[in-house]
C-alpha positions in Angstrom: -55.8 -29.0 25.1 -57.4 -29.5 21.7 -59.4 -26.7 20.0 -63.0 -26.6 21.2 -64.1 -25.7 17.7 -62.8 -29.0 16.5 -65.0 -30.8 19.0 -67.9 -28.6 18.1 -67.6 -28.9 14.3 -66.2 -32.4 13.9 -67.2 -34.4 17.0 -67.1 -37.7 15.0 -63.5 -37.1 13.9 -62.5 -36.6 17.6 -64.4 -39.7 18.7 -62.6 -41.7 16.0 -59.3 -40.4 17.1 -60.0 -41.3 20.7 -61.0 -44.8 19.6 -57.6 -45.2 18.0 -56.0 -44.1 21.3 -58.0 -46.7 23.1 -59.3 -44.1 25.5 -62.4 -42.1 26.3 -63.1 -38.4 27.0 -66.2 -36.5 28.0 -67.0 -35.3 24.4 -70.9 -35.4 24.9 -70.6 -33.4 28.1 -68.4 -30.9 26.4 -70.8 -30.4 23.6 -73.7 -30.0 26.0 -71.8 -27.4 28.1 -70.6 -25.6 25.0 -74.2 -25.3 23.7 -75.4 -24.0 27.1 -72.5 -21.5 27.2 -73.3 -20.1 23.8 -77.0 -19.9 24.7 -76.2 -18.0 27.9 -73.9 -15.6 26.0 -76.6 -15.0 23.4 -79.1 -14.2 26.2 -76.6 -11.9 27.9 -75.9 -10.0 24.6 -79.6 -9.6 24.0 -80.2 -8.2 27.5 -77.2 -5.9 27.2 -78.6 -4.6 23.9 -82.0 -3.9 25.6 -80.2 -2.2 28.5 -78.3 0.0 26.1 -81.4 1.0 24.2 -83.3 1.6 27.4 -80.5 3.8 28.8 -80.6 6.0 25.6 -84.4 6.2 26.0 -84.2 7.2 29.6 -81.8 10.0 28.7 -84.5 11.5 26.5 -87.4 11.2 29.1 -88.4 14.0 31.4 -88.4 13.3 35.1 -91.5 11.6 36.2 -93.3 8.2 36.7 -92.5 6.9 33.2 -88.8 7.6 33.6 -88.7 6.1 37.0 -90.3 2.9 35.8 -87.8 2.6 32.9 -84.9 3.1 35.4 -86.3 0.4 37.6 -86.7 -1.9 34.6 -83.0 -1.3 33.6 -81.9 -2.1 37.1 -83.7 -5.4 36.8 -82.0 -6.1 33.5 -78.6 -5.3 35.2 -79.3 -7.7 37.9 -80.3 -10.4 35.4 -77.2 -9.7 33.4 -75.0 -10.0 36.5 -76.7 -13.4 37.3 -76.1 -14.7 33.8 -72.5 -13.5 33.7 -71.9 -15.6 36.9 -73.5 -18.6 35.1 -71.3 -18.0 32.1 -68.2 -17.9 34.3 -69.3 -21.1 36.1 -69.9 -22.8 32.7 -66.5 -21.6 31.4 -64.7 -23.2 34.4 -66.6 -26.5 34.0 -66.0 -26.6 30.3 -62.3 -26.0 30.8 -62.1 -28.8 33.4 -63.7 -31.1 30.9 -61.4 -30.0 28.0 -58.4 -30.7 30.3 -59.5 -34.4 30.3 -59.2 -34.7 26.5 -55.9 -36.1 25.3 -54.1 -34.8 22.3 -55.1 -36.4 19.0 -52.6 -38.5 17.1 -51.2 -37.4 13.8 -52.6 -39.2 10.8 -49.3 -41.0 10.1 -49.0 -42.5 13.7 -49.4 -46.3 13.5 -52.7 -47.5 14.8 -52.5 -50.2 17.4 -53.8 -51.3 20.8 -50.7 -51.1 22.9 -46.8 -51.2 22.8 -46.9 -54.4 20.8 -47.9 -52.3 17.8 -45.0 -49.9 18.1 -42.8 -49.7 15.0 -39.0 -50.0 15.1 -37.9 -47.3 12.6 -34.2 -48.0 12.5 -31.2 -49.5 14.4 -27.8 -48.0 14.9 -24.7 -49.9 15.9 -24.2 -53.6 16.4 -24.5 -55.1 19.9 -21.0 -56.1 21.1 -20.1 -59.8 21.1 -18.5 -60.3 24.5 -15.9 -63.2 24.7 -16.7 -63.4 28.5 -19.9 -63.5 30.6 -21.6 -60.1 30.8 -23.2 -58.9 34.0 -26.1 -56.5 34.8 -25.3 -53.1 36.1 -26.6 -53.9 39.6 -24.0 -56.6 40.0 -21.2 -54.4 38.6 -22.2 -51.4 40.7 -22.3 -53.3 43.9 -19.1 -55.2 43.3 -17.1 -52.1 42.5 -18.7 -50.1 45.3 -20.3 -47.7 42.8 -23.9 -48.0 43.8 -25.1 -48.4 47.4 -28.6 -49.7 47.3 -28.8 -50.8 50.9 -28.1 -47.4 52.4 -30.3 -45.6 49.8 -33.2 -47.7 51.1 -32.2 -47.0 54.7 -32.2 -43.3 54.1 -35.2 -42.8 51.8 -37.0 -46.1 51.2 -37.3 -48.4 48.2 -36.2 -47.3 44.7 -33.5 -44.9 46.1 -29.7 -45.3 46.0 -26.4 -43.6 46.5 -23.8 -43.2 43.8 -20.2 -43.4 45.1 -17.0 -42.0 43.9 -16.4 -42.4 40.2 -20.0 -43.3 39.6 -21.1 -39.9 40.9 -18.3 -38.3 38.9 -19.4 -40.2 35.8 -23.0 -39.0 36.1 -21.8 -35.4 36.5 -19.4 -35.7 33.5 -22.1 -37.3 31.3 -24.6 -34.6 32.1 -22.1 -31.8 31.5 -20.9 -33.3 28.2 -24.5 -33.7 26.9 -25.3 -30.1 27.7 -22.2 -28.9 26.1 -23.0 -30.9 23.0 -26.5 -29.5 22.7 -25.4 -25.9 23.4 -22.3 -25.8 21.3 -23.3 -27.9 18.3 -27.1 -28.1 18.3 -28.0 -24.5 19.1 -29.7 -24.8 22.4 -29.6 -22.2 25.2 -29.0 -23.7 28.7 -31.4 -22.9 31.5 -31.2 -23.5 35.2 -34.8 -24.2 36.1 -36.9 -24.4 39.3 -37.8 -28.0 40.4 -40.8 -26.8 42.4 -43.7 -25.5 40.4 -47.2 -24.2 40.8 -50.1 -26.4 39.7 -50.8 -24.2 36.7 -47.4 -25.2 35.3 -48.2 -28.9 35.5 -51.6 -28.2 33.9 -49.8 -26.4 31.1 -47.7 -29.4 30.2 -50.6 -31.9 30.7 -49.3 -33.6 33.9 -52.3 -32.3 35.8 -55.1 -33.1 36.4 -54.7 -36.6 34.9 -51.4 -37.7 36.5 -51.5 -36.1 39.9 -51.1 -39.5 41.6 -47.6 -39.9 40.0 -46.3 -36.6 41.4 -44.8 -35.4 44.7 -46.4 -32.4 46.3 -45.8 -30.0 49.2 -49.3 -29.6 50.7 -48.6 -26.5 52.7 -47.4 -24.4 49.7 -49.1 -26.3 46.9 -45.8 -26.5 45.1 -45.1 -29.7 43.1 -41.8 -31.4 42.5 -41.2 -31.7 38.7 -41.3 -35.1 36.9 -39.1 -33.5 34.2 -37.6 -30.2 33.2 -40.1 -30.0 30.5 -42.6 -28.6 33.0 -40.7 -25.4 34.1 -39.0 -24.8 30.8 -42.2 -25.1 28.7 -44.0 -22.7 31.1 -41.2 -20.2 30.8 -43.3 -18.4 28.2 -46.8 -19.1 29.6 -49.3 -16.3 28.9 -46.9 -14.6 26.6 -46.9 -13.5 23.0 -43.6 -14.2 21.3 -42.2 -12.3 18.3 -42.1 -14.5 15.1 -38.4 -13.5 14.8 -37.6 -15.2 18.1 -38.7 -18.6 16.8 -37.5 -21.2 16.9 -36.4 -21.2 20.5 -34.4 -24.1 21.8 -33.7 -24.7 25.5 -31.8 -27.4 27.4 -31.8 -28.0 31.1 -30.5 -30.5 33.6 -32.7 -31.1 36.6 -33.4 -33.8 39.1 -36.8 -35.4 38.3 -39.2 -36.9 40.8 -41.9 -39.6 40.0 -43.9 -42.0 42.0 -43.0 -45.2 40.1 -45.8 -47.8 40.3 -44.0 -51.1 40.0 -45.5 -54.5 39.3 -44.1 -57.4 41.3 -41.1 -58.8 39.6 -40.9 -56.0 36.9 -37.8 -53.8 36.8 -37.3 -54.2 40.5 -33.5 -54.5 40.4 -31.0 -51.8 39.7 -31.7 -48.2 38.8 -34.0 -48.6 35.8 -37.1 -47.4 37.6 -36.5 -45.0 40.5 -38.3 -42.1 42.2 -35.5 -39.6 41.8 -33.1 -39.2 38.9 -31.2 -36.7 36.8 -32.2 -35.9 33.2 -31.0 -33.5 30.5 -34.1 -32.2 28.7 -34.4 -30.4 25.3 -37.5 -28.2 24.7 -38.5 -26.4 21.5 -40.9 -23.6 20.7 -41.5 -23.4 17.0 -43.8 -22.0 14.3 -46.5 -24.6 13.4 -45.4 -25.1 9.8 -41.9 -26.2 10.9 -42.7 -28.6 13.7 -42.5 -31.8 11.7 -38.9 -30.9 10.6 -38.2 -29.8 14.2 -39.2 -33.2 15.5 -36.8 -34.9 13.1 -33.9 -32.7 14.2 -34.8 -33.2 17.9 -34.6 -37.0 17.4 -31.3 -36.6 15.6 -29.9 -34.5 18.5 -30.7 -37.2 21.0 -29.4 -39.9 18.6 -26.1 -38.1 18.3 -25.5 -38.5 22.1 -25.7 -42.3 21.8 -23.7 -42.4 18.6 -20.8 -40.5 20.2 -21.0 -42.8 23.2 -20.9 -45.7 20.7 -23.9 -47.4 22.3 -26.2 -49.5 20.0 -29.7 -48.2 20.0 -33.0 -48.4 18.1 -35.6 -45.7 17.3 -39.2 -46.7 17.9 -42.3 -44.9 16.8 -45.1 -45.1 19.3 -48.5 -46.4 18.0 -51.8 -44.8 19.0 -52.3 -47.2 21.9 -48.9 -46.3 23.4 -48.9 -42.5 22.8 -48.6 -40.3 25.9 -51.6 -38.1 26.9 -50.0 -35.0 25.4 -48.1 -36.2 22.3 -49.4 -36.1 18.8 -46.4 -38.0 17.6 -43.6 -39.6 19.6 -40.3 -41.5 19.0 -38.4 -43.4 21.7 -34.7 -44.0 21.6 -33.9 -47.4 23.3 -30.3 -48.2 24.2 -29.1 -51.8 24.3 -28.1 -53.1 27.7 -26.3 -56.4 27.2 -26.1 -57.3 30.9 -29.8 -56.8 31.5 -30.6 -58.1 28.0 -33.0 -55.2 27.5 -33.7 -52.2 25.4 -33.8 -49.2 27.7 -35.8 -46.1 26.8 -33.3 -43.3 27.3 -35.2 -40.6 25.4 -38.8 -39.8 24.3 -39.0 -37.2 21.6 -42.5 -35.7 21.2 -44.3 -33.2 19.0 -47.3 -31.8 21.0 -48.5 -29.5 18.2 -50.4 -26.7 19.9 -51.8 -28.9 22.7 -49.5 -27.6 25.5 -49.5 -24.1 24.1 -53.3 -23.9 24.4 -53.1 -25.1 28.0 -50.3 -22.7 28.9 -51.4 -19.9 26.6 -48.1 -19.6 24.7 -48.6 -17.6 21.4 -46.6 -15.8 18.8 -47.4 -13.0 16.4 -46.6 -14.2 12.8 -46.3 -10.6 11.6 -46.8 -7.0 12.8 -50.4 -6.4 13.4 -51.3 -10.1 12.8 -53.5 -12.0 15.1 -51.5 -14.1 17.7 -51.4 -17.9 17.1 -50.4 -20.7 19.3 -46.8 -22.0 19.0 -46.0 -25.7 18.6 -44.0 -27.2 21.5 -41.7 -30.2 21.4 -39.4 -31.9 23.9 -37.1 -34.8 24.2 -34.6 -36.3 26.7 -31.1 -35.6 25.8 -30.7 -38.0 27.6 -32.1 -39.5 30.9 -29.1 -40.3 33.0 -29.8 -43.4 35.0 -30.6 -45.6 32.0 -27.8 -44.1 29.9 -25.4 -44.9 32.8 -26.8 -48.5 32.8 -26.0 -48.7 29.1 -22.5 -47.4 29.6 -21.8 -49.7 32.5 -23.0 -52.8 30.7 -21.6 -52.0 27.2 -18.2 -50.9 28.6 -17.7 -53.6 31.2 -14.4 -55.4 31.0 -13.4 -59.0 31.7 -11.6 -58.0 35.0 -14.8 -56.4 36.3 -13.9 -52.8 35.7 -15.6 -50.3 33.4 -14.0 -48.5 30.5 -14.9 -44.8 30.3 -16.2 -43.8 26.9 -13.7 -41.7 25.0 -15.9 -38.6 24.7 -16.3 -38.5 28.5 -12.6 -38.9 29.5 -11.8 -35.1 29.2 -14.7 -34.6 31.7 -13.2 -37.2 34.0 -9.7 -35.6 34.1 -8.4 -38.0 31.5 -9.4 -41.1 33.5 -9.9 -44.1 31.3 -11.1 -46.9 33.6 -13.4 -47.1 36.7 -12.3 -49.7 39.2 -13.3 -50.6 42.7 -14.1 -47.7 45.0 -13.1 -47.4 48.6 -16.2 -48.2 50.7 -16.6 -46.9 54.2 
């Protein structure tokens, strides 16, 4: 949520930013409601002042007709105040609903562009391997080795679901554990085990609701929602709290299953495990003082990059332009791993600085000093990394001529020293 004062005082700046995002928001309606709310509040304050003055006058009047008339008048004022208070509350709720529809505004240094075609490749790391034999996509490797069972996944749960078998399930578990250990031991994060079912307010806090409700899974009876990412419960860990300045920065990391209704176009990413409804992800979340958030974004990207570097997987860092920013991010960088079998750059991490956008929605503040007025923190998050696509990159970059898969060296201790994944027994 952006600051209402910014819309009130600089509406043209907000409109210009929305134009760069190639989107719209109810700015005129917000301004109208804000004006109405302020007028109602002024009227309420004026009536309350009259009531206070009248109450003092009544206390000085002797019992009689004049005093009774003034008491009746004050009761009438009280009824009017109660009526106006209800209108203020109704206007507040309507104004908040409109503000929730306004996206975050892009930082000034975000490239301006209409869509993903204007994204900027910031840097590359590693050289794609020159294979002396034909390379295959992960879905072929996975099926031939008995590592991925697409057919039975569909039988049990429908399209875009699958089973991992044997060493593939072990590899995913090993990869997640190694990534968490790296972020905890070397990058200073504290591990969390987080709920995967959350209340609607948690999704509102991170910006997933109300805009993206159609992409989420929900239990109607309890009104609990399955999370699309650990960002949701971890960010809301401090909702409605005031943190001590000495506690900042706070770094958390969590591994959770993630659930999303993937809307797929015919013929686009329909094979393999690139776009699925359920997947595992390791998520990094930061709560920081505003003046440090730019540096914190750089270190967040570096933390995610180190995972790919230690896996020795070529990747590129891409800055999102205004037309490809998420609803919530002020600035965002994607890490895309090279998958030679698919001949594709796979997004394995999105690292975002939300500024105070999420903190306003979730009411997460900190007190800069003793006695100081609380301020909103800045929140950041990034995948560290998303497992299915990282597994794709491993399978396709580490495939061997005999059809087996070499296990990256950093993962071998987590696989009991195993170096190669071969064909699994299939029952």
